[in-house]
N, C-alpha and C positions, 0 to 999 in steps of 0.2 A: 406531466408528472408523470416519468414512468415506473412501473412496478417492478423493472427489472427482470432478466430471464428467471425461469424456474431453473433450480438447481438441478443438475443431472446428478442421478446417482452413480456411485463410482462401483463397478461390476470388481468382484473377484477375480483373480487371474494376474499373472505377472504383468505381461504385455499390454494386455487390454485395460486393465485398471492403471497402469502408467499412463498409457495415452490418455483415458479419459481425466485424470487428476491433470495431466497437462494443459488440456483443453480448458479445463474450469479455471485453472490458473491464468490462461492466456486470457479468457474471456472476463474474468476478474478484472485484469490489468487494461483488458479496451475499455472495461467502464470508466476507470478513471481517464483515462485518455479521451473519452468522449464528454467528460466532464460532467457525469451523470451522477451525482450521487446518491439517488434512490437505486439505480440499478446495482451499486457499490452494496450499498446498506443491506439489498435482498440477500448477498452473501453470507452475510453475519447471521450465528445464533443468536436467540434474543439474550443469553447470557454471554456475547463473546467477551474476549479480554483483546483488548489492543495496547500494546505497549510504544509509545513512540519513540522516536530517533533518540531524543533527549531523556528518557526513561520515564516520563510520567506513564502511569498506568489508568486506562481508561475501561470500566466494566460496563457492559449493557449497550443496548442499542443507543440511547441517548447520549451517553456520555463518547461513544466511538463517533456519531456523528457531529458531535460538538467538536472532537478534536480535528476533525476533516473542513470544518465551516472555511476557515479563512483560506483554505486551499481552493476548495469549491468555488468560493467568492471571487478569487482572483487576486487576492492580496500580495501574491510574490508572482504574479506574472501567470501566464501560462505554461501549464507544468505537462509535462509528458514523461512517461516511464517507459525505459527502453532497456527490455530483457538483455542481459549478457550472457546468463548462464542460468540452467535450471538443475537443480537435484532433485529427483523424486522417490521418495519411498512409499510406493503404493500400499502395501500392506498396513502399514502404521499410518497411513492418511497425512504424511508430512513432506513439505517442500520446502526446500530452501531457493530463494528467488534472488540473483544478483543483477543489480540493474543502475542504469544511470537515471538519475532525475536532471531533465533538460529544462530551462527555463527560458521564456522568451518574454522580456520586460517591455510593456508600452510607457513611452513616453507621456502620455495623457492620463494616467491614473495618479493615483496618490500620492504622499509624500514617503511613504515605503518603497514603492516601486522607483520612484526618483533616486532614493537612497542606492537600491541596488544597481540600477543603472549607471551610477555614478562611480561604484565600487567594481562592479562585474563587467559593465558592458550590456546591450540588450540581450545578449546571449551568453549562458553560463550552465553549467551543470554540475553535480557533485554523485558521488558512487554511494550505494548503500546496499544493503540485501534485508530480505524478509524472510523469517522462519514462519511459516504458514502450516496451521494445525487443522486438518480438515477431518470432518465427521458426516456422514451421510450426504455429500456434496456441500455442506455449509461450513462456513470458516468459524471454527471455535474461538481459534487463538491466532493472532498476528503481532509478531513481535520485529518491532524494526530496529535495524542498526545501521551507521552513518560512518565513512570514513571522515575523519575530524582533524584538526591541528592538533588538538587535546582531547584524551580519552575521556569519557564519563567517567569519574571517579565517586564511588559511595563510601562511605564511612561505615567502619564496624566490619562484624563477621557477616556472610550469608546468612 
């Protein structure tokens, strides 16, 4: 069980702060790609907010961990996030990360993976982005958005 990396502090200054923030985001993504849930969770603040691609709000470490559980169990096959673009606002501690979520589905897993394999094949992917809010090297807010056939529609006014 990994305790995760120590969160680096993000120094002030345009270029240095930007590079430091890019590095912490790369390390965070790498923890996902290593299937290391404990390392991923080490980046979040205790009261972190995670908004899933389908609009579910998860607050605090227990809810965030639970939201990631199926992914790290392998329910959707082997998942890797491939970074396509990163926009960094170091002074504000914000990053927009555009990625491709690549799946490799095994034929030997359960019915869900069999269904994905029949629908999409062994390898498939989809695109999305994360809006990340960092504070002192820790992730305070992660909002995920995905390209979809239909947009997420919410009733009423904001």
